[in-house]
C-alpha positions in Angstrom: 59.7 74.4 99.4 59.7 70.8 100.8 61.8 71.1 103.9 59.7 73.8 104.9 56.6 72.1 104.2 56.7 69.4 106.3 58.3 71.3 109.5 54.8 73.5 109.0 53.1 70.2 109.0 55.1 69.1 112.0 53.8 72.4 113.8 50.8 71.8 113.0 51.1 67.9 115.2 52.4 69.3 117.1 50.0 72.5 118.0 46.7 69.8 117.3 48.3 66.8 120.0 48.6 70.2 122.5 45.4 71.3 121.9 44.0 67.7 122.8 46.0 66.7 125.6 44.4 69.9 127.1 41.1 69.9 126.2 41.8 66.0 127.6 42.5 67.3 131.2 39.5 70.3 131.3 37.5 67.6 130.7 38.7 65.4 133.2 38.7 67.4 135.8 35.2 68.2 135.2 33.9 65.5 134.7 35.8 62.3 136.2 36.5 59.4 134.8 33.0 58.4 134.4 32.3 61.5 132.5 35.7 61.4 130.7 34.0 61.7 126.9 36.3 61.6 123.7 33.4 63.1 121.6 33.7 66.2 123.9 37.9 66.4 123.8 37.4 66.4 120.3 35.0 69.5 120.4 37.1 71.1 123.0 40.1 70.9 120.8 38.9 71.3 117.6 39.3 68.1 116.1 37.6 65.3 114.4 36.8 62.4 116.9 39.0 60.1 114.3 41.5 62.7 114.6 41.7 61.8 118.6 42.6 58.1 117.6 45.7 59.3 115.0 47.4 60.3 118.3 46.1 58.3 121.3 43.9 54.5 120.2 42.2 54.2 123.7 40.6 57.0 125.8 43.3 55.3 128.6 46.0 56.1 126.0 44.6 59.2 126.4 44.7 60.0 129.9 48.2 58.0 130.9 50.0 60.9 128.2 47.6 63.4 130.4 49.3 61.8 133.5 52.6 61.2 132.2 52.8 65.3 132.0 51.9 66.2 134.7 53.4 63.3 136.5 56.5 64.1 135.2 56.3 68.2 136.2 55.4 67.5 139.3 58.1 65.2 140.4 60.3 68.1 138.7 59.0 70.6 140.8 59.4 68.4 144.4 63.2 67.5 143.1 63.4 71.5 143.5 61.6 72.4 146.2 63.4 69.4 148.1 67.1 70.8 147.3 66.1 74.4 148.4 64.5 73.0 152.1 68.0 72.2 154.4 69.4 69.3 155.2 67.7 66.9 157.4 64.4 68.6 157.0 61.8 67.5 160.0 58.7 65.7 158.7 56.4 68.7 159.2 58.4 70.1 156.7 58.7 67.7 154.2 54.9 67.0 154.5 54.3 70.5 153.9 57.1 70.5 150.7 55.0 67.6 149.3 51.5 68.7 149.8 53.0 73.0 148.1 54.1 71.2 145.4 50.9 69.5 144.4 48.4 72.2 144.5 49.4 73.5 141.2 49.3 70.1 139.5 45.2 69.2 139.3 44.1 66.5 138.1 47.4 64.7 139.5 45.4 62.9 142.2 42.5 61.5 140.5 44.3 60.5 137.2 46.6 58.0 139.8 43.8 57.2 141.7 42.4 55.6 138.4 46.0 54.5 137.3 46.1 50.5 138.2 42.1 50.4 138.8 41.4 51.5 134.6 44.2 53.2 132.8 46.8 50.3 132.5 43.5 47.6 131.7 43.8 49.3 128.5 47.3 50.6 127.2 50.0 49.1 124.9 52.5 47.3 126.3 54.8 49.4 125.2 53.5 52.8 126.6 53.1 50.7 129.9 56.7 49.6 129.2 57.4 53.4 128.4 56.1 54.7 131.3 57.1 52.3 134.4 60.9 52.7 132.7 60.5 56.5 133.0 58.4 56.4 136.4 61.5 54.8 137.8 64.3 56.7 137.0 62.5 59.3 138.3 61.7 57.7 141.4 65.2 57.5 142.4 66.4 60.5 141.2 63.5 62.2 143.9 63.9 59.4 146.5 67.7 60.0 146.7 66.8 64.3 147.5 64.1 62.4 150.3 67.1 59.7 151.6 69.2 63.3 151.7 66.7 64.6 154.4 65.5 61.9 156.1 68.7 60.0 157.5 67.1 57.3 158.7 66.7 56.0 155.4 69.1 53.2 153.4 70.6 53.6 150.1 67.4 53.0 147.3 64.7 53.3 150.2 63.4 56.6 148.3 61.6 55.0 146.6 60.2 52.9 148.4 59.2 56.5 150.4 57.6 57.6 147.2 55.6 55.0 146.7 53.7 55.1 150.3 53.0 58.9 149.2 51.3 58.2 146.3 49.1 54.8 148.5 48.2 58.0 150.6 47.4 60.5 148.2 45.7 57.9 146.0 43.0 57.0 149.5 42.3 60.4 150.2 41.5 61.4 147.0 38.9 58.7 147.2 38.0 59.7 149.8 37.2 62.9 149.2 36.2 62.5 145.8 32.3 62.5 146.6 29.0 61.9 145.4 27.2 65.0 145.3 24.3 64.0 148.0 27.0 62.3 149.8 28.9 65.7 150.2 25.6 67.4 151.1 25.3 64.5 153.5 28.4 65.3 154.8 28.2 69.1 155.1 26.4 68.8 158.5 26.5 67.5 161.5 27.3 64.6 163.5 27.6 63.8 159.7 30.0 66.4 158.7 33.3 64.3 161.4 32.9 62.3 158.2 33.8 64.8 155.5 37.5 64.6 154.0 39.4 68.0 153.3 42.0 66.6 151.3 44.6 69.5 151.9 44.4 69.4 155.4 44.1 65.7 156.3 46.6 64.7 153.7 49.2 67.1 155.2 48.4 65.3 158.7 48.5 62.1 157.2 52.1 62.7 155.1 53.9 64.9 158.7 52.6 61.1 160.6 54.4 59.2 157.7 57.6 61.5 158.1 57.4 61.3 162.0 56.7 57.5 162.1 60.0 57.3 159.8 62.1 59.5 161.9 60.9 57.3 165.1 62.1 54.1 163.8 
């Protein structure tokens, strides 16, 4: 009876954790960092606000957990797509693989855009250490796959490729995530030339990047 009660409590705890993570992902996708509120996450996940802090002490810790889930899932899909592609894949193929693999993992790009500037400024040292350690392990595995597709890359350089891809993605996400008034202004020529279509520009930028690597 005691073991059954403990198992049920552990299951209930995991269900609450899952509901909170799902709600946090939705709220961030809709509101961004500036509009992200723990009270709204609590309401959407069906728990009282204080319960959130039993799982994550700050909203940054909560969003780091959301980011980790999305990032590891995306990297697993990217690994699978790179494994399926015939090596060596050309620049356009590699750019397409990266862009297409990202399409199911919103709001990953916007979370990465606030990782260094916001999230990592209010999380515990053990959380950052765990995240960075896992990231290095995953990046080494994914980087090795890029190295198989791009003969010009030396052993270990694939990790740098992922860092560069992150910088390109974050930069374009920030440019594309304009305020409503700015989006309105950019919808009309001639200012429309400054509008950033994220999927199109990301594919173009990554194609140029991979062309540069293969041509060096």
